[in-house]
Structures are given as C-alpha cells and as structure tokens.
C-alpha angles and dihedrals in degrees: 000000000000094000091050092050092049091051089053091053090048088061094053091103089066094061122107112198133183117207117199122182154070107336119197146155123260112210117194122194114192125194149122134267123214103149145033120241116258088216097060138352094270132115119259110227117210100210114225103168144354133208135191118208136174107266139193111003088354088064088055088052089050091049094050091046093050088054088061099252126131111252133203119193132208117184145093138265133178125256089251145100095279092046090055091046091051094049090051091050093055094040098111136137090252095048127080104199098173089111093064109104119209112214127195094207097049131084115219108244116246128179117199119200121190112207128186127173090357091303126112107233101182142346127207126187134207109200143131108212112197148111123301124220124262088249092061092052092045090055092047093049091047090053092048092051091052093058099034094104091051097057134077101196144003134225118200109199108193114188093167095248095131105267097098106064132155103265095041091045096050094044093052097040095047091048094048094044089053085055089054096246124158107238123198121187131201099200140215114214097231091057099052087102093073103032106117141150099020131141100229137000117206110195122164119233094272093048090048089054092047093046096046101032088227120122106229110222104144143356093285094056090041091058091045091052091049091054091051092050092049089052091053102038106027096209125163091239139006125212116190113194110211107185112226089007091063121227137302126217116206129194124203091245091067093260117133140176128201124216116200120231109260104193115113093192123029114198103157133000092194108133095002091126089056090053091051097049093042095051098043092048094050091047093048092049092057095051107279119145114243094258092046090050091051091045091055090045090053090055091050091050090054088060095045097052092050089066129074114248127357110335132188114214119225128218096246096053090044091053090048092055093045093049091053094062 
C-alpha cells in the first residue's frame, strides 16, 4: 500500500482546487510570563516575537498550496491594512486570488493568539459577522462559474463568519455537483441545517456532537451520531476527526473505518482540521480512493499537530512519514 500512497502524493502537483470560505488573518504573539500584573490578577506577557499567518479558509489555501497543488480562492476581505496583508500572504505562483473580493464596508477578520511557554493564554478576535449583499454573492458566483472547468475539486471552509449562507451554498454546490466536482466541507454547527449534496463532511468531535445532538462517548454513540448527521446532511461520506482517538470514515451504507492517531507528540491542534480537509481533497482529486485520501490526510495531520501554531505540511515531509509506516 505504501508505494501506492507515495505515487498518489507524487501526483499532488496536478491537482486544481477551489477554496471557498471565510478568509482571515491569524496573528500570533509569543512571549514569556514571570509575573502577575499589579493592576489585575492577570499574567504580564513579555512579548518576544510576533507572526502573521493566513487563517480560516486562507489557511486551507496555504495548506493546499504547500502540497504543490494549484489553488483558486473565493472569499472577501476588507479594504484595510489586514486585507492587504492577507492578499500579499496568499500571492503565490500556485494561488489564483482573483476571486477574492475587496469590500469597503467590511473589516478583514483577524484572530490574535497570545502564547507563552507553549500555552495559549488568551485569544481576541476582530470581526464583523453579518450578511453580505446580493451583489457580493453574484460576483462570487460569477467568478466560480468562470473557473469551474479548470478545477478538479472544491473545499468549502465555513467558519461561521457570514459568507456561507443557505442560498449561496445551494447555488454553488448544485452547480459544481452538476459539473461532477468532488466537494469537501469543513462545517460550522449552526449551518448543518442547510448543508446538502456534498461529497464529504469533515466535522471534529465537538462539531459532530453539535450537529447530531448526540454526545459521543464511545463507538456506539459515534455510530449513532454519524447516522444522524447523514440523515441531516446527505453527503456521500463523513469523516469525523477525533483528536487523540484518530479519525473515523463513515459510508452511507453503515460501513465505517477507523484510523488511529499517528502523532507521537501533540503541541498544537490549531489548524489541524484545515490540514486534513486540504490533504484528503488534493489526494482525491488525483485519483485516490476515499479511504486512501483519508489515510494520507491522517498522516499529514500527525505532522501538523506536532508543530506550534498553524502549520502547512509539505510534500517531502508527508512522503517521509508515509514511507516510514
């Protein structure tokens, strides 16, 4: 099996992926703590370094690009400093960012995480969740239709920031499914009610609980939750990522397969879901079977969680992990 998996990864550069979703900036502030503030019972962080990274759906773009695939993006940013920063971060040879709309009345989303001694102390977000105008959606759909024949697969990265709403979702998904595209979806619990007609849904364990209403405690409740999600979403496949318990792939005919977690050291799970959906979609678009795609994604996740902060996995390190099995 290893040789087959390695051959799939070697074809990653042939993939053409469209990413649709809430794009944002991840801001990391790193420092140390050695005292408590005299003003309030809070730690004082001595800042040592800062880092800006593509976040949300932009992190998916970064992941797909790092895997060697060509990426197209559909999303929105504000006409502001962070929007310009974000566009520069995704401006790569392998990324087509023409589908990013710049809006005057929108504030680019930025999440700031303060980290000291490998622990996240606090996070604060700048965002303006809300509905976008019909004109914005019309422009996004027009851009998607223009490139539809150039892409192999689609990732919808829903962070619940307002871009992915019912009418837009159904219009885009129905159009792309008619075109025969593989569509993977990283969900937000509050939007489970309108997710329909997709290829694979990739909730984590908490999202699976929120979407099914079933507390997952063991294999029995996991299977029960999967059946409830299938009833709601009607996807071709369901992949539930379960942290240290690995991930579970479910088929509509009640079949399922578990993949054990592979990471020896887990430092940070931030962005691990983005790594999973990016890798499995790229693998599927170059001919992998669904289980093979998830197996490769599981290997990629083991690399991502062993790094601090969001981390995009490269082809060479992925092949190294796969060849060591």
